[in-house]
C-alpha positions as CSV (number, residue, x, y, z in Angstrom):
1,M,91.4,-2.4,-52.7
2,G,89.6,0.9,-53.2
3,K,90.5,2.5,-56.1
4,I,93.8,0.8,-56.4
5,D,93.9,-1.3,-59.6
6,H,93.3,-4.9,-58.8
7,Q,95.9,-6.1,-61.0
8,L,98.7,-4.1,-58.8
9,L,99.2,-7.4,-56.6
10,P,99.5,-9.8,-59.1
11,K,102.0,-8.4,-61.1
12,V,104.4,-7.2,-57.7
13,K,104.4,-10.9,-57.2
14,D,105.5,-11.6,-60.7
15,V,108.2,-8.7,-60.0
16,F,109.1,-9.4,-57.3
17,F,109.6,-13.8,-58.2
18,E,111.5,-12.3,-61.2
19,R,114.1,-10.4,-59.1
20,I,114.3,-13.8,-56.7
21,D,115.4,-15.5,-60.1
22,E,117.8,-13.0,-61.0
23,L,119.1,-13.5,-57.7
24,G,119.6,-17.5,-58.2
25,I,117.2,-17.9,-54.8
26,D,115.1,-20.9,-55.0
27,R,111.6,-19.7,-55.3
28,A,109.9,-22.9,-53.1
29,F,111.7,-20.6,-50.0
30,F,108.9,-18.2,-50.1
31,K,105.7,-18.6,-49.9
32,I,102.5,-16.1,-50.2
33,I,100.0,-15.0,-47.0
34,D,97.0,-13.8,-47.6
35,R,93.3,-13.0,-45.2
36,D,92.5,-16.3,-46.8
37,N,95.3,-18.4,-45.7
38,F,96.5,-16.8,-42.2
39,E,96.7,-19.6,-40.4
40,E,100.4,-20.9,-42.0
41,Y,101.9,-17.6,-41.0
42,T,104.4,-17.9,-37.8
43,D,106.8,-15.0,-36.3
44,A,109.4,-18.2,-37.0
45,N,110.4,-17.1,-39.8
46,P,110.8,-13.4,-41.8
47,A,108.0,-12.1,-43.0
48,F,107.0,-8.7,-45.1
49,C,103.7,-7.5,-45.6
50,I,101.5,-4.9,-48.2
51,Y,98.8,-3.5,-46.1
52,I,96.6,-1.3,-48.6
53,G,94.7,0.6,-46.7
54,Q,91.0,1.4,-46.8
55,R,88.2,2.1,-44.2
56,T,85.5,-0.2,-43.8
57,D,82.8,2.5,-41.9
58,A,84.1,2.6,-38.7
59,S,86.9,-0.2,-39.1
60,F,90.1,-1.0,-41.0
61,L,90.3,-4.3,-43.5
62,D,91.8,-7.1,-41.6
63,E,93.3,-5.1,-38.3
64,A,93.2,-7.4,-36.4
65,I,95.8,-9.8,-38.9
66,V,97.1,-5.9,-38.9
67,N,97.7,-6.3,-35.1
68,K,99.2,-9.5,-34.8
69,L,102.0,-8.3,-37.5
70,V,102.9,-5.6,-35.6
71,K,103.3,-7.4,-32.4
72,D,106.1,-10.3,-33.6
73,A,107.9,-7.1,-35.2
74,T,106.9,-8.1,-39.0
75,L,108.0,-5.3,-41.5
76,L,104.8,-4.0,-42.6
77,L,104.7,-1.2,-45.8
78,P,100.8,0.2,-45.8
79,L,100.1,1.5,-49.2
80,I,97.0,4.5,-49.9
81,D,95.9,6.0,-53.5
82,E,95.4,9.1,-51.8
83,D,97.8,11.8,-50.1
84,L,100.0,10.9,-47.8
85,S,98.0,13.1,-45.2
86,E,94.8,11.0,-45.6
87,F,97.2,8.3,-44.1
88,N,96.1,7.8,-40.9
89,N,92.3,7.5,-41.5
90,L,93.1,4.6,-44.0
91,V,95.5,2.6,-41.6
92,P,94.6,1.3,-38.6
93,K,96.2,3.2,-35.4
94,S,98.7,0.4,-34.9
95,I,100.6,1.1,-38.2
96,Q,99.8,5.1,-38.8
97,K,103.6,6.1,-37.3
98,Y,104.5,3.5,-40.4
99,N,106.7,4.8,-43.6
100,G,104.0,4.7,-45.7
101,L,103.8,4.4,-49.4
102,S,101.4,6.6,-51.6
103,L,100.4,5.4,-55.4
104,L,98.6,8.5,-56.0
105,D,100.9,10.1,-58.5
106,L,103.0,7.5,-59.3
107,S,103.1,5.0,-62.9
108,Q,102.3,1.4,-62.0
109,D,105.8,0.3,-63.5
110,V,107.5,2.7,-60.5
111,A,105.2,1.6,-58.2
112,I,105.6,-2.3,-58.7
113,E,109.2,-1.4,-58.7
114,K,109.6,0.4,-54.7
115,I,107.4,-2.6,-53.3
116,V,109.8,-5.1,-54.9
117,N,112.6,-3.6,-54.0
118,N,111.3,-2.5,-50.4
119,S,110.0,-6.6,-50.4
120,L,113.4,-7.7,-51.1
121,E,115.2,-5.8,-48.6
122,A,113.2,-7.1,-45.6
123,F,114.6,-10.7,-46.1
124,N,118.1,-9.1,-46.2
125,L,118.0,-9.5,-50.3
126,L,119.2,-5.3,-51.1
127,K,120.6,-2.9,-48.7
128,S,118.3,-1.2,-46.6
129,K,120.0,2.2,-47.4
130,R,120.6,2.9,-50.8
131,R,123.7,4.5,-51.6
132,A,123.9,7.0,-54.6
133,F,127.3,8.6,-56.0
134,V,127.0,11.8,-58.1
135,S,129.3,12.3,-60.4
136,Y,129.9,15.3,-62.4
137,K,132.2,18.5,-63.7
138,R,131.9,21.2,-61.3
139,S,132.1,24.3,-63.8
140,D,129.4,22.6,-65.3
141,S,126.8,21.4,-63.3
142,S,127.2,22.6,-59.6
143,G,123.6,24.0,-59.3
144,V,121.9,20.8,-59.9
145,A,124.5,18.5,-58.7
146,I,123.5,20.2,-55.3
147,Q,119.8,19.9,-56.1
148,L,120.1,16.0,-56.9
149,Y,122.1,15.6,-53.7
150,E,119.3,16.8,-51.8
151,Y,116.7,15.1,-53.5
152,L,118.1,11.4,-53.0
153,E,118.3,12.2,-49.9
154,Q,115.1,13.1,-49.2
155,H,114.1,9.9,-50.8
156,N,115.6,7.7,-48.8
157,F,119.3,7.8,-49.8
158,D,122.7,8.3,-48.6
159,V,123.9,10.3,-51.2
160,F,128.0,11.3,-51.8
161,L,128.6,14.4,-53.5
162,D,132.2,15.6,-52.9
163,T,132.0,19.3,-51.7
164,H,129.1,17.8,-49.0
165,S,130.6,14.5,-48.1
166,I,134.3,14.5,-47.3
167,R,135.8,15.9,-44.1
168,K,138.7,18.8,-44.5
169,S,140.9,16.3,-43.0
170,E,140.3,13.4,-45.5
171,P,142.4,12.5,-48.5
172,F,140.2,13.8,-50.5
173,Q,140.6,11.3,-54.2
174,D,141.3,8.0,-51.5
175,E,138.2,8.7,-49.8
176,L,136.3,9.7,-53.4
177,L,137.0,6.5,-55.3
178,Q,136.0,4.8,-52.0
179,R,133.2,6.1,-51.6
180,M,132.2,5.1,-55.2
181,I,133.0,1.5,-55.3
182,D,131.1,1.0,-51.8
183,S,127.6,3.1,-53.9
184,D,125.2,1.2,-55.5
185,V,124.8,3.4,-58.5
186,I,126.2,6.3,-59.5
187,V,124.4,9.6,-61.0
188,L,126.9,10.7,-63.4
189,L,125.8,14.7,-65.2
190,S,126.7,14.4,-68.5
191,T,127.8,17.8,-70.0
192,E,130.3,19.3,-72.7
193,N,133.0,19.4,-70.5
194,Y,132.2,16.5,-68.1
195,L,136.0,14.4,-69.8
196,E,137.8,17.1,-69.9
197,S,138.7,16.4,-65.7
198,E,140.8,13.9,-64.9
199,W,138.9,12.4,-62.1
200,T,135.6,12.1,-63.8
201,Q,137.5,10.2,-66.5
202,K,139.1,7.8,-63.7
203,E,135.5,7.9,-61.7
204,L,133.8,6.7,-65.1
205,S,136.6,4.4,-65.3
206,E,136.4,3.1,-62.6
207,A,132.6,2.7,-62.3
208,N,132.9,0.4,-65.4
209,L,135.3,-2.1,-64.0
210,A,133.4,-2.2,-61.2
211,S,130.0,-2.9,-63.0
212,I,128.5,0.0,-60.7
213,G,125.2,0.9,-62.6
214,L,124.9,4.1,-64.3
215,V,122.2,6.8,-64.7
216,Q,123.3,9.1,-67.0
217,V,121.4,12.1,-66.6
218,V,122.6,14.2,-70.3
219,W,122.6,17.8,-70.7
220,P,120.6,19.2,-74.2
221,E,122.4,19.5,-76.8
222,Y,124.8,17.4,-76.1
223,N,125.9,13.6,-76.6
224,V,126.0,10.4,-74.7
225,I,129.3,9.9,-73.3
226,Q,130.3,6.5,-75.0
227,G,131.9,3.7,-72.7
228,A,129.5,3.9,-69.7
229,Q,128.3,-0.2,-69.1
230,L,125.3,-0.9,-67.1
231,S,123.8,2.6,-68.1
232,E,120.8,4.1,-68.4
233,I,120.5,7.4,-70.4
234,Y,117.4,10.4,-69.0
235,K,118.0,12.6,-71.7
236,L,116.9,16.2,-70.4
237,E,115.5,18.6,-72.4
238,A,116.2,23.3,-72.2
239,S,112.5,22.6,-70.5
240,D,113.7,20.5,-67.6
241,F,115.5,23.8,-66.6
242,I,114.0,26.5,-64.7
243,N,113.2,29.3,-67.0
244,D,114.9,26.5,-69.6
245,D,118.2,28.1,-68.4
246,F,120.9,25.0,-69.3
247,R,124.2,26.3,-69.8
248,N,124.5,28.0,-66.3
249,V,126.8,26.7,-63.7
250,N,124.5,27.2,-60.7
251,A,121.1,26.3,-63.3
252,K,118.3,24.0,-61.3
253,L,116.1,21.3,-62.7
254,N,112.4,21.5,-62.2
255,D,110.9,18.9,-59.2
256,G,109.0,16.6,-62.0
257,S,112.2,16.0,-63.5
258,L,114.3,15.7,-60.4
259,L,111.6,12.9,-59.3
260,K,112.1,11.5,-62.5
261,I,115.6,11.5,-62.3
262,V,115.4,9.3,-58.6
263,Q,112.8,7.1,-60.0
264,F,115.5,6.1,-62.6
265,T,117.7,6.1,-60.2
266,E,115.5,3.6,-58.0
267,A,115.2,0.6,-60.8
268,L,118.7,1.0,-62.1
269,R,120.4,0.3,-58.4
270,A,118.3,-2.8,-57.5
271,R,119.4,-4.6,-61.0
272,T,123.0,-3.9,-61.0
273,L,123.3,-5.1,-57.1
274,A,123.1,-8.2,-58.8
275,S,125.3,-7.9,-61.8
276,R,128.5,-7.0,-59.2
277,Q,127.4,-10.0,-57.2
278,D,127.8,-12.2,-60.0
279,K,131.3,-10.5,-61.2
280,L,132.7,-11.5,-57.7
281,I,131.4,-14.7,-57.7
282,S,132.7,-15.2,-61.4
283,T,136.1,-14.1,-60.7
284,F,135.9,-16.8,-57.4
285,M,134.9,-19.5,-59.0
286,H,137.7,-18.9,-61.8
287,Y,140.8,-18.6,-58.8
288,A,139.0,-22.3,-57.3
289,Q,139.9,-24.0,-60.7
290,K,143.4,-22.8,-61.4
291,S,144.3,-23.8,-57.8
292,E,142.2,-27.1,-58.4
293,V,140.0,-26.7,-55.2
294,T,136.1,-27.7,-55.4
295,A,134.0,-24.6,-55.7
296,T,129.9,-24.9,-55.7
297,L,127.7,-22.2,-55.8
298,S,124.5,-23.2,-54.2
299,S,121.2,-21.8,-55.0
300,H,121.4,-18.8,-52.7
301,K,124.7,-17.7,-54.2
302,F,127.2,-19.1,-51.8
303,I,129.8,-20.2,-52.6
304,E,131.0,-24.0,-50.8
305,L,134.7,-24.7,-50.7
306,D,136.0,-28.0,-50.2
307,R,139.8,-27.5,-49.8
308,S,141.0,-31.4,-49.3
309,G,138.7,-32.3,-46.6
310,K,138.5,-29.0,-45.2
311,K,135.1,-27.4,-45.5
312,S,133.6,-23.8,-45.8
313,I,131.0,-21.4,-47.1
314,V,132.0,-18.0,-49.3
315,V,129.0,-15.4,-48.8
316,P,130.4,-12.7,-51.4
317,A,129.0,-8.8,-50.6
318,I,129.0,-5.7,-52.2
319,G,131.1,-2.5,-50.9
320,I,132.9,-2.5,-48.0
321,P,131.4,-5.6,-45.2
322,K,130.8,-4.2,-41.5
323,A,130.4,-6.1,-38.7
324,L,126.5,-6.4,-39.1
325,N,127.6,-7.5,-42.3
326,C,129.5,-10.8,-40.4
327,E,126.3,-11.7,-38.1
328,E,123.3,-11.5,-40.7
329,S,125.3,-13.6,-43.0
330,E,125.9,-16.1,-40.2
331,A,122.3,-16.3,-38.5
332,L,121.2,-17.0,-42.3
333,I,123.6,-19.5,-43.3
334,Q,122.5,-21.3,-40.1
335,K,119.5,-20.8,-40.9
336,I,119.4,-22.3,-44.7
337,Y,121.4,-25.5,-43.1
338,E,120.1,-26.0,-40.4
339,E,119.5,-29.8,-41.3
340,K,123.4,-30.0,-41.8
341,E,126.4,-29.7,-40.1
342,I,128.4,-26.7,-41.2
343,L,132.1,-27.4,-41.3
344,G,134.8,-24.9,-41.7
345,E,134.4,-20.9,-41.6
346,I,132.0,-18.5,-43.1
347,F,134.1,-15.7,-45.5
348,I,132.4,-12.8,-46.8
349,L,134.4,-12.3,-50.0
350,Y,134.7,-9.0,-51.0
351,D,136.6,-6.6,-53.8
352,E,139.5,-4.3,-52.4
353,I,140.4,-1.7,-54.8
354,H,140.2,1.5,-53.6
355,I,139.1,0.7,-50.4
356,R,141.3,2.9,-48.0
357,D,144.0,1.3,-46.0
358,I,142.4,2.5,-42.7
359,W,139.2,0.0,-43.7
360,L,141.7,-2.6,-44.5
361,R,142.9,-2.7,-41.5
362,H,139.5,-2.5,-39.6
363,L,138.5,-5.3,-41.3
364,N,141.9,-6.9,-40.1
365,W,140.9,-6.5,-36.4
366,L,137.2,-8.0,-37.1
367,N,138.9,-11.1,-38.6
368,K,140.9,-11.4,-35.1
369,H,137.6,-10.8,-33.4
370,L,135.1,-12.3,-34.9
371,P,134.0,-15.5,-36.2
372,V,133.0,-15.3,-39.5
373,K,135.4,-13.9,-41.6
374,T,135.9,-11.2,-44.8
375,K,138.6,-12.3,-47.3
376,E,139.7,-10.0,-50.3
377,I,139.2,-11.0,-53.9
378,G,142.7,-10.4,-54.6
379,K,144.2,-12.3,-51.9
380,V,141.9,-15.2,-52.6
381,S,144.7,-17.1,-54.9
382,E,147.3,-17.0,-52.9
383,W,144.3,-18.5,-50.2
384,L,143.3,-21.5,-52.4
385,A,147.1,-22.2,-53.0
386,I,147.7,-23.0,-49.1
């Protein structure tokens, strides 16, 4: 492992399985394979590899195994404990074009968070593209909002910022709320006048209703906004700002503070996805009970439905379903239920609140052409009563 803490991988495994437990998935579906039991590896199953880069004399450690994984198109995350400029000197040629992760300036907790999130994404348990929404008062914090937009984008987030993300021809408020609901996490810039705006109040209210996680970045001398659920607080000091200037609308944060906010955002994002899924499931189960329909929550957090002998599977989705979600859901369910006959249809369940009519029409069109259908949570009661 070179200079990387020898306890890192055991801790990564522990946190990974904690997340698996939170998602309601049986640990038995996963197997840890290393060089000592690599003969158990098969390309027939999805896999994710963590490779710790180091050189041994003129060769690379486990190069033959790495080459095999690359040939099989297995997802692989190279880790190094040096600057990324040394990356090609520490990993085999076959993965030198991969996106690696330098642990040089990361705390162990942050490193574990990043590694575990990557592994969950590899198994389609988290979205591969991190979606963040920046909520702010233009007259207070435009400078920092633009900074965060650019910095989060550099760290592989798909960021929504009203001045950068809505085309001039789009209905502004409708598009803003839809993008917020389709985000994984919100970065809220808590400044003196934040709650004076009707729209920022509405954003906060809707975020709470949708159980979206909030990273609340609180300006010096100002208080935390009360009533923000699922919220992580990052309190700024004057020293976090360039020249200690935080009262200027165009004030800027220093790089160290920006990095800490990104780390807060990434950590909260993973936790709140599970919370939003749970809320969707509990609402559906409530409707099923009222309609006297047999609904069973499986260990995979799919809902097995039996309506007078007509069976189907309901898959809860976070955000707006896409055609790719339909394909992935069908493939995953067929894999899990391979020893059983799947009866009935597969439905993707989603919350339609604030999804624009143009998207709802698109989803209805997909329902006419795809075997996997989408179903709005707001219409579930009516659907189950049929």
